[in-house]
LOSE-490596 format. One record per residue (C-alpha): x, y, z; residue number from 1. Coordinates in nm, 4 decimals. Last residue first. Layout:
<atoms>
+----------+----------+----------+-----+
:        u :        v :        w :   k :
+----------+----------+----------+-----+
:        X :        Y :        Z : NUM :
...
+----------+----------+----------+-----+
</atoms>
This chain:
<atoms>
+----------+----------+----------+-----+
:        u :        v :        w :   k :
+----------+----------+----------+-----+
:  -6.7537 :  13.0299 :  14.1022 : 261 :
:  -6.8537 :  13.3519 :  14.2793 : 260 :
:  -6.7798 :  13.1996 :  14.6197 : 259 :
:  -6.4296 :  13.0940 :  14.5213 : 258 :
:  -6.3644 :  13.4293 :  14.3545 : 257 :
:  -6.4795 :  13.6172 :  14.6652 : 256 :
:  -6.2305 :  13.4270 :  14.8782 : 255 :
:  -5.9513 :  13.4981 :  14.6296 : 254 :
:  -6.0341 :  13.8693 :  14.6297 : 253 :
:  -6.0440 :  13.8878 :  15.0110 : 252 :
:  -5.7113 :  13.7105 :  15.0458 : 251 :
:  -5.5616 :  13.9597 :  14.8016 : 250 :
:  -5.7252 :  14.2521 :  14.9817 : 249 :
:  -5.5835 :  14.1553 :  15.3208 : 248 :
:  -5.2319 :  14.1009 :  15.1884 : 247 :
:  -5.2428 :  14.4245 :  14.9901 : 246 :
:  -5.3609 :  14.6174 :  15.2967 : 245 :
:  -5.0640 :  14.4753 :  15.4860 : 244 :
:  -4.8261 :  14.5869 :  15.2123 : 243 :
:  -4.9873 :  14.9303 :  15.1993 : 242 :
:  -4.9301 :  14.9641 :  15.5743 : 241 :
:  -4.5644 :  14.8787 :  15.5210 : 240 :
:  -4.5541 :  15.1899 :  15.2974 : 239 :
:  -4.3563 :  15.2586 :  14.9814 : 238 :
:  -4.4273 :  14.9366 :  14.7959 : 237 :
:  -4.1964 :  14.7528 :  14.5572 : 236 :
:  -3.8928 :  14.8366 :  14.7702 : 235 :
:  -3.7991 :  14.4750 :  14.8350 : 234 :
:  -3.9969 :  14.2374 :  14.6109 : 233 :
:  -4.2873 :  14.0715 :  14.7916 : 232 :
:  -4.5481 :  14.2657 :  14.5942 : 231 :
:  -4.4232 :  14.1217 :  14.2673 : 230 :
:  -4.4338 :  13.7646 :  14.3982 : 229 :
:  -4.7885 :  13.8130 :  14.5234 : 228 :
:  -4.8974 :  13.9480 :  14.1859 : 227 :
:  -4.7720 :  13.6377 :  14.0060 : 226 :
:  -4.9521 :  13.4109 :  14.2522 : 225 :
:  -5.2724 :  13.6144 :  14.2203 : 224 :
:  -5.2526 :  13.5977 :  13.8403 : 223 :
:  -5.2196 :  13.2198 :  13.8608 : 222 :
:  -5.5190 :  13.1987 :  14.0949 : 221 :
:  -5.7202 :  13.4214 :  13.8625 : 220 :
:  -5.6549 :  13.1787 :  13.5800 : 219 :
:  -5.4234 :  13.2679 :  13.2961 : 218 :
:  -5.4498 :  13.2373 :  12.9181 : 217 :
:  -5.1350 :  13.0970 :  12.7583 : 216 :
:  -5.1351 :  13.1538 :  12.3814 : 215 :
:  -5.2370 :  13.5142 :  12.4370 : 214 :
:  -5.5616 :  13.7045 :  12.3781 : 213 :
:  -5.7153 :  13.5310 :  12.6790 : 212 :
:  -5.4449 :  13.7011 :  12.8864 : 211 :
:  -5.6360 :  14.0282 :  12.8686 : 210 :
:  -5.9334 :  13.8706 :  13.0451 : 209 :
:  -5.7120 :  13.7357 :  13.3246 : 208 :
:  -5.5446 :  14.0761 :  13.3557 : 207 :
:  -5.8799 :  14.2503 :  13.4056 : 206 :
:  -5.9821 :  13.9699 :  13.6413 : 205 :
:  -5.6852 :  14.0601 :  13.8599 : 204 :
:  -5.7864 :  14.4249 :  13.8823 : 203 :
:  -6.1520 :  14.3529 :  13.9522 : 202 :
:  -6.0710 :  14.0956 :  14.2210 : 201 :
:  -5.8355 :  14.3417 :  14.3845 : 200 :
:  -5.4643 :  14.2734 :  14.4300 : 199 :
:  -5.3571 :  14.4682 :  14.1197 : 198 :
:  -5.5479 :  14.7810 :  14.2175 : 197 :
:  -5.3087 :  14.8032 :  14.5131 : 196 :
:  -5.0417 :  14.9179 :  14.2677 : 195 :
:  -5.2072 :  15.2537 :  14.2020 : 194 :
:  -5.2663 :  15.3139 :  14.5729 : 193 :
:  -4.8983 :  15.2357 :  14.6350 : 192 :
:  -4.7970 :  15.4815 :  14.3631 : 191 :
:  -4.9955 :  15.7617 :  14.5202 : 190 :
:  -4.8649 :  15.6624 :  14.8638 : 189 :
:  -4.5026 :  15.6881 :  14.7578 : 188 :
:  -4.5389 :  16.0134 :  14.5667 : 187 :
:  -4.7310 :  16.1718 :  14.8540 : 186 :
:  -4.4740 :  16.0520 :  15.1089 : 185 :
:  -4.1993 :  16.2280 :  14.9162 : 184 :
:  -4.3353 :  16.5788 :  14.9750 : 183 :
:  -4.0296 :  16.7151 :  15.1578 : 182 :
:  -3.8234 :  16.5207 :  14.9069 : 181 :
:  -3.5503 :  16.2799 :  15.0126 : 180 :
:  -3.7631 :  15.9676 :  14.9720 : 179 :
:  -3.8983 :  16.0742 :  14.6332 : 178 :
:  -3.9544 :  15.7086 :  14.5474 : 177 :
:  -3.7615 :  15.4279 :  14.3823 : 176 :
:  -3.6884 :  15.4045 :  14.0111 : 175 :
:  -3.9348 :  15.6266 :  13.8216 : 174 :
:  -4.1212 :  15.4324 :  13.5514 : 173 :
:  -4.4897 :  15.4108 :  13.6372 : 172 :
:  -4.5393 :  15.7385 :  13.8273 : 171 :
:  -4.2958 :  15.9221 :  13.6016 : 170 :
:  -4.4747 :  16.2406 :  13.4897 : 169 :
:  -4.7617 :  16.1955 :  13.7360 : 168 :
:  -4.5418 :  16.2618 :  14.0396 : 167 :
:  -4.3816 :  16.5623 :  13.8697 : 166 :
:  -4.7224 :  16.7054 :  13.7807 : 165 :
:  -4.8431 :  16.6800 :  14.1396 : 164 :
:  -4.5191 :  16.8380 :  14.2615 : 163 :
:  -4.5543 :  17.1261 :  14.0195 : 162 :
:  -4.9073 :  17.1882 :  14.1433 : 161 :
:  -4.7996 :  17.1978 :  14.5078 : 160 :
:  -4.5122 :  17.4350 :  14.4345 : 159 :
:  -4.7359 :  17.6641 :  14.2296 : 158 :
:  -4.9984 :  17.6697 :  14.5028 : 157 :
:  -4.7639 :  17.7544 :  14.7886 : 156 :
:  -4.9874 :  17.7319 :  15.0952 : 155 :
:  -5.2152 :  17.9758 :  15.2765 : 154 :
:  -5.5550 :  17.8412 :  15.1740 : 153 :
:  -5.5824 :  18.1220 :  14.9183 : 152 :
:  -5.2587 :  17.9984 :  14.7624 : 151 :
:  -5.4105 :  17.6519 :  14.7268 : 150 :
:  -5.7091 :  17.8036 :  14.5501 : 149 :
:  -5.4847 :  17.9944 :  14.3124 : 148 :
:  -5.2763 :  17.6871 :  14.2353 : 147 :
:  -5.5846 :  17.4757 :  14.1597 : 146 :
:  -5.7512 :  17.7324 :  13.9339 : 145 :
:  -5.9975 :  17.4677 :  13.8063 : 144 :
:  -5.8930 :  17.5179 :  13.4431 : 143 :
:  -5.5307 :  17.5290 :  13.5605 : 142 :
:  -5.5580 :  17.1863 :  13.7210 : 141 :
:  -5.7245 :  17.0447 :  13.4083 : 140 :
:  -5.4612 :  17.1853 :  13.1733 : 139 :
:  -5.1765 :  17.0650 :  13.3964 : 138 :
:  -5.3286 :  16.7179 :  13.4123 : 137 :
:  -5.3496 :  16.7061 :  13.0331 : 136 :
:  -4.9798 :  16.7838 :  12.9956 : 135 :
:  -4.8766 :  16.5430 :  13.2701 : 134 :
:  -5.0897 :  16.2710 :  13.1180 : 133 :
:  -4.9310 :  16.3219 :  12.7781 : 132 :
:  -4.5839 :  16.2681 :  12.9227 : 131 :
:  -4.6935 :  15.9774 :  13.1426 : 130 :
:  -4.8995 :  15.8131 :  12.8693 : 129 :
:  -4.6051 :  15.8400 :  12.6320 : 128 :
:  -4.3553 :  15.6832 :  12.8723 : 127 :
:  -4.5854 :  15.3889 :  12.9408 : 126 :
:  -4.6465 :  15.3441 :  12.5687 : 125 :
:  -4.2756 :  15.3346 :  12.4860 : 124 :
:  -4.1928 :  15.0865 :  12.7634 : 123 :
:  -4.4950 :  14.8654 :  12.6747 : 122 :
:  -4.4302 :  14.8336 :  12.3008 : 121 :
:  -4.2245 :  14.5147 :  12.2767 : 120 :
:  -4.3500 :  14.3581 :  12.5985 : 119 :
:  -4.7130 :  14.3996 :  12.4874 : 118 :
:  -4.6733 :  14.2005 :  12.1638 : 117 :
:  -4.8457 :  13.8700 :  12.2365 : 116 :
:  -5.0281 :  13.9993 :  12.5441 : 115 :
:  -5.2320 :  14.2451 :  12.3363 : 114 :
:  -5.3706 :  14.5088 :  12.5763 : 113 :
:  -5.0699 :  14.7368 :  12.5355 : 112 :
:  -5.0897 :  14.7250 :  12.1568 : 111 :
:  -5.4620 :  14.8027 :  12.1763 : 110 :
:  -5.3791 :  15.1265 :  12.3569 : 109 :
:  -5.1710 :  15.2346 :  12.0586 : 108 :
:  -5.4440 :  15.1508 :  11.8072 : 107 :
:  -5.6964 :  15.3401 :  12.0180 : 106 :
:  -5.4789 :  15.6493 :  11.9810 : 105 :
:  -5.3142 :  15.7779 :  12.2959 : 104 :
:  -5.4549 :  16.0828 :  12.4761 : 103 :
:  -5.6894 :  15.8782 :  12.6934 : 102 :
:  -5.3902 :  15.6876 :  12.8305 : 101 :
:  -5.2676 :  16.0184 :  12.9744 : 100 :
:  -5.5534 :  16.0170 :  13.2257 :  99 :
:  -5.3562 :  15.7661 :  13.4334 :  98 :
:  -5.2307 :  15.9749 :  13.7282 :  97 :
:  -5.5081 :  16.2341 :  13.7455 :  96 :
:  -5.7150 :  16.1137 :  14.0420 :  95 :
:  -5.4101 :  15.9805 :  14.2245 :  94 :
:  -5.2027 :  16.2958 :  14.1836 :  93 :
:  -5.5034 :  16.5082 :  14.2812 :  92 :
:  -5.5340 :  16.2920 :  14.5968 :  91 :
:  -5.1685 :  16.3114 :  14.7037 :  90 :
:  -5.1071 :  16.6821 :  14.6602 :  89 :
:  -5.3976 :  16.8396 :  14.8513 :  88 :
:  -5.3919 :  16.5395 :  15.0867 :  87 :
:  -5.0420 :  16.6198 :  15.2069 :  86 :
:  -4.9314 :  16.2992 :  15.3793 :  85 :
:  -4.8194 :  16.3041 :  15.7439 :  84 :
:  -5.1624 :  16.1785 :  15.8522 :  83 :
:  -5.0766 :  15.8394 :  15.6995 :  82 :
:  -5.3206 :  15.5758 :  15.8256 :  81 :
:  -5.6436 :  15.7499 :  15.7299 :  80 :
:  -5.4771 :  15.8864 :  15.4168 :  79 :
:  -5.4210 :  15.5275 :  15.3053 :  78 :
:  -5.7968 :  15.4762 :  15.2949 :  77 :
:  -5.8568 :  15.7758 :  15.0718 :  76 :
:  -5.5813 :  15.6594 :  14.8388 :  75 :
:  -5.7283 :  15.3106 :  14.8276 :  74 :
:  -6.0627 :  15.4406 :  14.7023 :  73 :
:  -5.8887 :  15.6779 :  14.4619 :  72 :
:  -5.7072 :  15.3781 :  14.3107 :  71 :
:  -6.0326 :  15.1828 :  14.3011 :  70 :
:  -6.2120 :  15.4641 :  14.1211 :  69 :
:  -5.9389 :  15.5245 :  13.8670 :  68 :
:  -5.9057 :  15.1526 :  13.7919 :  67 :
:  -6.2794 :  15.0858 :  13.7573 :  66 :
:  -6.2696 :  14.9857 :  13.3924 :  65 :
:  -5.9213 :  14.8782 :  13.2913 :  64 :
:  -5.9321 :  14.8589 :  12.9112 :  63 :
:  -5.6559 :  15.1174 :  12.9070 :  62 :
:  -5.8937 :  15.4135 :  12.8812 :  61 :
:  -5.9987 :  15.3980 :  13.2467 :  60 :
:  -6.0352 :  15.7733 :  13.2976 :  59 :
:  -6.0419 :  16.0652 :  13.0531 :  58 :
:  -6.4135 :  16.1503 :  13.0789 :  57 :
:  -6.3834 :  16.1319 :  13.4626 :  56 :
:  -6.1146 :  16.4002 :  13.4939 :  55 :
:  -6.3455 :  16.6996 :  13.5393 :  54 :
:  -6.5752 :  16.5022 :  13.7705 :  53 :
:  -6.2916 :  16.3918 :  13.9945 :  52 :
:  -6.1411 :  16.7413 :  13.9947 :  51 :
:  -6.4663 :  16.8986 :  14.1076 :  50 :
:  -6.4988 :  16.6460 :  14.3888 :  49 :
:  -6.1380 :  16.7029 :  14.4909 :  48 :
:  -6.1769 :  17.0820 :  14.4867 :  47 :
:  -6.4590 :  17.0747 :  14.7396 :  46 :
:  -6.2257 :  16.9566 :  15.0191 :  45 :
:  -6.4237 :  16.8849 :  15.3339 :  44 :
:  -6.7762 :  16.8909 :  15.1931 :  43 :
:  -6.7041 :  16.7947 :  14.8337 :  42 :
:  -6.4415 :  16.5391 :  14.9320 :  41 :
:  -6.6864 :  16.3888 :  15.1794 :  40 :
:  -6.9344 :  16.3636 :  14.8934 :  39 :
:  -6.6587 :  16.1952 :  14.6939 :  38 :
:  -6.6669 :  15.9232 :  14.9510 :  37 :
:  -6.4568 :  15.7277 :  15.1970 :  36 :
:  -6.6201 :  15.8093 :  15.5304 :  35 :
:  -6.9009 :  15.5704 :  15.4483 :  34 :
:  -7.2779 :  15.5432 :  15.4757 :  33 :
:  -7.3385 :  15.8720 :  15.6572 :  32 :
:  -7.1758 :  16.0607 :  15.3701 :  31 :
:  -7.4213 :  15.9259 :  15.1166 :  30 :
:  -7.2518 :  15.7209 :  14.8481 :  29 :
:  -7.0161 :  15.8565 :  14.5783 :  28 :
:  -6.7019 :  15.6504 :  14.6351 :  27 :
:  -6.8598 :  15.3300 :  14.5102 :  26 :
:  -7.0456 :  15.5175 :  14.2386 :  25 :
:  -6.7212 :  15.6425 :  14.0860 :  24 :
:  -6.8178 :  15.5841 :  13.7240 :  23 :
:  -6.6293 :  15.2553 :  13.6831 :  22 :
:  -6.9546 :  15.0693 :  13.6179 :  21 :
:  -6.8533 :  14.7841 :  13.8485 :  20 :
:  -7.0738 :  14.8796 :  14.1427 :  19 :
:  -6.9466 :  14.6998 :  14.4510 :  18 :
:  -7.2046 :  14.5609 :  14.6917 :  17 :
:  -7.1182 :  14.1901 :  14.6627 :  16 :
:  -6.7587 :  14.2976 :  14.6097 :  15 :
:  -6.7228 :  14.4189 :  14.9682 :  14 :
:  -6.3783 :  14.5785 :  14.9531 :  13 :
:  -6.1562 :  14.5099 :  15.2514 :  12 :
:  -6.2207 :  14.6490 :  15.6014 :  11 :
:  -5.9224 :  14.8064 :  15.7748 :  10 :
:  -5.9381 :  14.8845 :  16.1452 :   9 :
:  -5.8514 :  14.5583 :  16.3179 :   8 :
:  -5.6537 :  14.4365 :  16.0145 :   7 :
:  -5.4260 :  14.7385 :  16.0506 :   6 :
:  -5.3109 :  14.6269 :  16.3952 :   5 :
:  -5.0228 :  14.4236 :  16.2535 :   4 :
:  -4.8817 :  14.7415 :  16.1005 :   3 :
:  -4.8499 :  14.9000 :  16.4449 :   2 :
:  -5.0035 :  15.2465 :  16.4471 :   1 :
+----------+----------+----------+-----+
</atoms>
């Protein structure tokens, strides 16, 4: 599909109907209401629904309520445009990617949220959440017999699981993508879904609220400008489709902000 045609098929988030609880309610509607739902996961891939529920207690522990849900939301959409992706790798990677923050002490997470000192501690905290997240992800996958279920489907369960864990282990810090890997598209799309959170109204308002702790609190417009510059950097996103989705969602978020004010 031509990237310019994405706008014909892609509908941005409707914030007037979005539930901000961060409990997955926006991807838990009746199947007839939307093709992007955990119910669809349950019917077409039961493991994903089980995994979502198993990981939910560990989600959004970085003062970023809704991050896990929105990332999964974008992941499901990207799958529609990237049939070459391996859903059984990509979606578990997305669902589990940030659960490591739950393993850090509240004092550590507070350091990341504090704009005045974030730059000092951010590299260490990002590394720690990746390491701890990989460990927790492995425990959850094993508790649900992920590898065994993948083997039963006729694939290499251990290989799939190892790839999920490798993606999680450096999803914030790895330079570039697994472009030479046979599963590289899953790494790229997982990280794109993660980044797309930043162009949503909820994601940008999270940063605006955090900035109030600093000497220079930001407006949503200022956060949008900063985000736009980041997304325009060569190699920032894996997929051109993700870039077009980002453009659409950013415009959508700014429009909603104007109406909400």
